[in-house]
C-alpha positions in Angstrom: 37.2 -15.6 -49.9 35.3 -17.1 -47.0 36.1 -13.5 -45.1 34.7 -11.7 -48.0 31.5 -13.8 -48.2 31.2 -13.2 -44.4 31.4 -9.4 -45.0 29.1 -9.5 -48.0 26.4 -11.5 -46.0 26.5 -8.8 -43.0 26.0 -6.2 -45.6 23.0 -8.0 -47.0 21.4 -8.5 -43.7 22.0 -4.7 -42.9 20.0 -3.8 -46.0 17.2 -6.3 -45.4 15.9 -4.2 -42.5 13.9 -5.6 -39.6 12.5 -9.1 -39.6 9.0 -7.7 -39.3 7.5 -5.0 -41.5 6.7 -1.4 -40.0 3.8 -2.0 -37.2 1.3 -0.9 -37.7 0.8 -0.3 -41.3 -3.0 -0.5 -41.4 -5.9 -0.2 -38.8 -6.0 -2.0 -35.8 -9.2 -3.7 -34.2 -9.6 -2.9 -30.7 -12.1 -5.2 -29.0 -14.0 -4.3 -25.9 -16.4 -6.8 -24.3 -19.0 -4.2 -23.0 -21.6 -2.2 -24.7 -21.3 1.7 -24.8 -21.4 3.6 -21.6 -20.2 2.4 -18.3 -16.3 2.6 -17.7 -14.8 0.1 -19.9 -16.0 1.4 -23.3 -14.8 5.0 -22.8 -11.7 3.8 -21.4 -11.1 1.6 -24.4 -11.8 4.7 -26.6 -9.3 7.0 -24.8 -6.8 4.5 -25.2 -7.4 3.8 -28.7 -7.3 7.5 -29.4 -4.2 8.0 -27.6 -2.4 4.9 -29.7 -3.8 6.3 -32.8 -2.2 9.6 -32.3 1.2 8.1 -31.4 1.3 5.2 -33.9 -0.5 7.1 -36.9 -2.8 4.5 -37.8 -6.6 4.2 -36.7 -7.3 2.1 -33.7 -11.0 1.1 -34.3 -12.9 0.3 -31.2 -15.4 -2.7 -31.6 -18.0 -3.4 -29.0 -18.7 -7.1 -28.6 -20.9 -7.2 -25.4 -22.2 -10.6 -23.8 -21.4 -13.1 -20.8 -19.4 -10.5 -18.8 -17.1 -10.0 -21.9 -16.3 -13.7 -22.2 -17.8 -13.6 -25.9 -15.4 -10.9 -26.9 -12.5 -12.5 -25.1 -13.2 -15.8 -27.0 -13.6 -14.3 -30.3 -10.2 -12.6 -29.8 -8.4 -16.0 -29.3 -9.6 -17.1 -32.7 -8.0 -14.1 -34.3 -4.5 -14.0 -36.1 -1.6 -13.0 -33.8 -0.4 -10.2 -36.1 -1.2 -7.3 -33.6 -4.0 -6.1 -35.7 -6.5 -7.4 -33.1 -6.1 -6.3 -29.4 -8.4 -6.6 -26.7 -9.5 -4.4 -23.8 -9.7 -7.2 -21.0 -11.0 -6.7 -17.6 -10.7 -9.2 -15.0 -14.6 -9.9 -15.8 -13.1 -11.8 -18.9 -9.7 -12.7 -17.7 -10.6 -14.2 -14.1 -14.4 -14.2 -13.2 -15.7 -15.7 -16.4 -13.3 -18.6 -16.1 -13.6 -19.1 -12.3 -17.3 -19.2 -12.4 -17.8 -21.7 -15.2 -17.5 -25.4 -15.4 -16.4 -25.3 -18.9 -14.8 -22.0 -19.7 -14.5 -21.0 -23.4 -10.9 -20.4 -23.1 -7.6 -20.4 -20.8 -6.8 -16.7 -20.0 -3.3 -17.8 -19.3 -2.5 -19.6 -22.3 -4.8 -18.3 -25.1 -3.7 -14.7 -24.9 -0.6 -12.5 -25.1 -0.3 -10.1 -22.4 0.7 -6.4 -23.6 0.2 -4.2 -20.6 -2.0 -3.3 -17.6 -4.0 -0.1 -18.5 -5.4 0.8 -15.0 -7.4 0.0 -11.7 -11.0 0.6 -11.4 -12.5 2.7 -8.9 -15.0 0.6 -6.9 -16.8 2.0 -4.0 -18.8 0.2 -1.0 -22.2 2.3 -0.7 -25.0 1.7 1.8 -28.4 3.3 1.8 -29.0 5.9 4.4 -31.5 3.9 6.1 -28.8 1.7 7.6 -27.6 3.5 10.7 -23.8 3.5 9.9 -21.7 6.2 8.6 -18.5 4.2 8.4 -17.5 0.8 7.4 -16.7 -0.4 11.1 -20.4 1.0 12.1 -21.9 -1.0 9.1 -20.3 -4.2 10.1 -21.2 -3.7 13.8 -25.0 -3.1 12.7 -24.9 -6.1 10.4 -23.4 -8.2 13.2 -26.2 -7.0 15.5 -28.9 -8.0 13.0 -27.6 -11.1 11.2 -29.5 -11.9 7.9 -31.5 -8.6 8.0 -29.6 -6.7 5.6 -29.4 -7.3 2.0 -26.5 -6.8 -0.7 -26.9 -6.2 -4.3 -24.6 -7.3 -7.1 -24.6 -6.3 -10.8 -21.6 -8.4 -11.9 -19.5 -11.4 -10.6 -16.7 -9.1 -9.4 -19.3 -7.5 -6.9 -19.9 -11.0 -5.6 -16.4 -11.7 -4.8 -16.0 -8.5 -3.1 -18.8 -9.3 -0.9 -17.7 -12.9 -0.2 -14.5 -11.5 1.2 -16.0 -8.7 2.9 -18.3 -11.4 4.9 -15.6 -13.7 5.3 -13.3 -11.2 6.9 -15.8 -9.4 9.2 -18.3 -12.5 10.0 -21.2 -10.7 8.9 -24.3 -12.3 7.4 -26.2 -10.7 4.5 -28.5 -11.8 2.0 -27.6 -11.7 -1.5 -29.9 -10.2 -4.3 -28.2 -10.5 -8.0 -29.1 -8.3 -10.8 -28.2 -8.3 -14.3 -25.8 -5.4 -14.1 -25.5 -2.4 -12.2 -28.2 -0.3 -14.3 -30.9 -2.4 -12.9 -29.5 -2.4 -9.3 -29.3 1.2 -8.9 -33.0 2.0 -8.6 -33.3 -0.4 -5.8 -30.3 0.8 -3.8 -31.4 4.3 -4.0 -34.9 3.4 -2.9 -33.4 1.3 0.2 -34.6 -1.9 -1.1 -30.9 -3.0 -1.3 -28.9 -2.2 1.6 -25.4 -1.9 0.1 -23.6 -2.9 -2.9 -20.1 -2.4 -4.4 -20.4 -0.2 -7.4 -18.1 1.0 -10.3 -20.4 3.5 -11.9 -19.4 7.1 -11.6 -23.1 8.1 -11.2 -23.3 6.4 -7.6 -20.6 9.4 -6.6 -22.9 11.9 -7.4 -25.9 10.1 -5.4 -23.5 9.8 -2.6 -22.8 13.6 -2.7 -26.4 14.3 -2.6 -27.0 12.1 0.4 -29.0 9.5 -1.3 -26.2 7.0 -0.9 -23.3 6.4 1.6 -19.8 5.9 0.6 -17.9 3.5 3.1 -14.8 2.5 1.4 -13.0 2.6 -1.8 -11.2 -0.4 -3.4 -7.9 1.1 -4.3 -4.5 1.4 -2.8 -5.0 5.1 -2.3 -8.1 7.2 -2.0 -9.6 8.4 -5.2 -9.6 12.0 -6.4 -13.1 11.6 -7.4 -14.0 11.2 -3.8 -11.1 12.0 -1.5 -13.0 11.9 1.6 -13.6 8.2 1.4 -11.3 6.0 3.0 -9.5 3.0 1.3 -10.8 -0.5 2.4 -7.4 -1.0 4.3 -7.9 2.4 6.2 -11.6 1.4 6.9 -10.0 -1.8 8.8 -10.9 -4.5 6.3 -7.5 -5.3 4.4 -8.7 -8.8 3.8 -10.8 -7.5 0.8 -8.1 -7.9 -1.6 -9.9 -8.4 -5.1 -9.3 -5.4 -7.3 -10.8 -4.4 -10.7 -8.3 -4.0 -13.1 -8.0 -4.1 -17.0 -5.2 -4.7 -19.5 -4.6 -5.0 -23.3 -4.2 -8.5 -24.7 -3.8 -10.1 -28.1 -4.3 -13.7 -29.2 -1.6 -16.2 -28.2 1.5 -16.3 -30.3 2.0 -12.5 -31.1 5.5 -11.6 -32.3 7.7 -10.2 -29.4 8.6 -7.1 -31.4 5.0 -6.0 -31.8 4.4 -6.9 -28.0 7.3 -4.6 -27.1 6.2 -1.9 -29.4 2.7 -1.8 -28.2 3.6 -2.2 -24.7 6.1 0.9 -24.8 3.4 2.9 -26.4 0.6 2.1 -24.0 3.0 3.0 -21.1 3.9 6.3 -23.0 0.1 7.0 -23.3 -0.6 6.2 -19.9 2.0 8.7 -18.7 0.2 11.6 -20.4 -1.6 14.2 -18.4 -4.5 14.1 -20.7 -4.9 10.4 -20.9 -4.7 10.4 -17.0 -7.4 12.9 -16.6 -10.0 11.5 -18.8 -9.3 8.1 -17.5 -9.8 9.4 -13.9 -13.2 10.8 -14.9 -14.6 7.4 -15.8 -13.2 5.8 -12.6 -9.9 4.4 -13.7 -6.7 5.0 -12.2 -4.0 4.8 -15.1 -1.4 2.2 -14.3 0.8 0.6 -16.9 3.0 -2.6 -16.7 5.4 -5.0 -18.6 3.7 -8.0 -20.2 5.3 -10.1 -17.7 3.7 -8.4 -15.0 0.2 -8.2 -16.4 0.7 -12.1 -16.7 1.5 -12.4 -13.2 -1.5 -10.2 -11.9 -3.7 -12.3 -14.3 -2.5 -15.6 -12.7 -2.8 -14.3 -9.1 -6.0 -13.0 -9.7 -7.4 -16.2 -11.1 -5.9 -18.3 -8.4 -7.5 -16.1 -5.9 -10.9 -16.2 -7.6 -11.1 -19.9 -7.8 -10.1 -20.3 -4.2 -13.0 -17.8 -3.3 -15.5 -19.5 -5.4 -14.8 -22.8 -3.8 -14.5 -21.5 -0.2 -17.9 -19.8 -0.5 -19.6 -22.8 -2.5 -20.8 -20.5 -5.0 -22.2 -22.7 -7.8 -20.6 -22.8 -11.2 -22.6 -22.0 -14.2 
């Protein structure tokens, strides 16, 4: 009798189906913390379209700009962890916004569920042609010979940290001019009022090819197909600049493992698609997937690095 009951129980479990209903069974909100334009918004839309095609449900992109994406990140932490709200999180929100604030709005390691890395953004160090240097080594030599005479512009916290590492590694002394975004910075570097800047905008590549800016080094492991003649920062002789701009997909803390695994698998399938890679590359992103565990590790390592750099450089917290 007991054996019969056990067999019946197994049969009932088999008929019951999976513990979670088919996912997704309705539209998914895909939050991005930047306005339309730039590189984050179109990259989010590329991923959303790919996931929509693969999973047969709408992935609706919502722009929630503000505080370097921190406002959007904070909103996501308050959503139900059911997989129907996900976040395109760059290290602006997941490291910079936390390391640069006395009282961060959230804990990026505890308040989110990592799903997958999406890619690394193409960031290039540019200088104005008025600086007599065609390579990074020549730029460093000139800066050393003229301490405090060159200035660098930054349009976001990431750029601040790039320059901190560059100056620490090379011993150069430059004056900092902060801007509220790369848009306001561009006219000044083109006019020569700013001598150098790390920029992520694809538009700067065109300016460099026209001779209005000089591209000195790219912050990627390999040269970018967008500008293959530009050496990596390692090739240019300053491997100590280790900060990299990345983005991943996150959900609120506590998402079911089954949903995380399904999303992770689909994101990684999308990132291997030639059409997705090509479109992402056109906006300056090198497609790169990961496991959820690897994304968490990247986030943890990056946050520790940022906090150390902020402390070592005595950058005042907001």
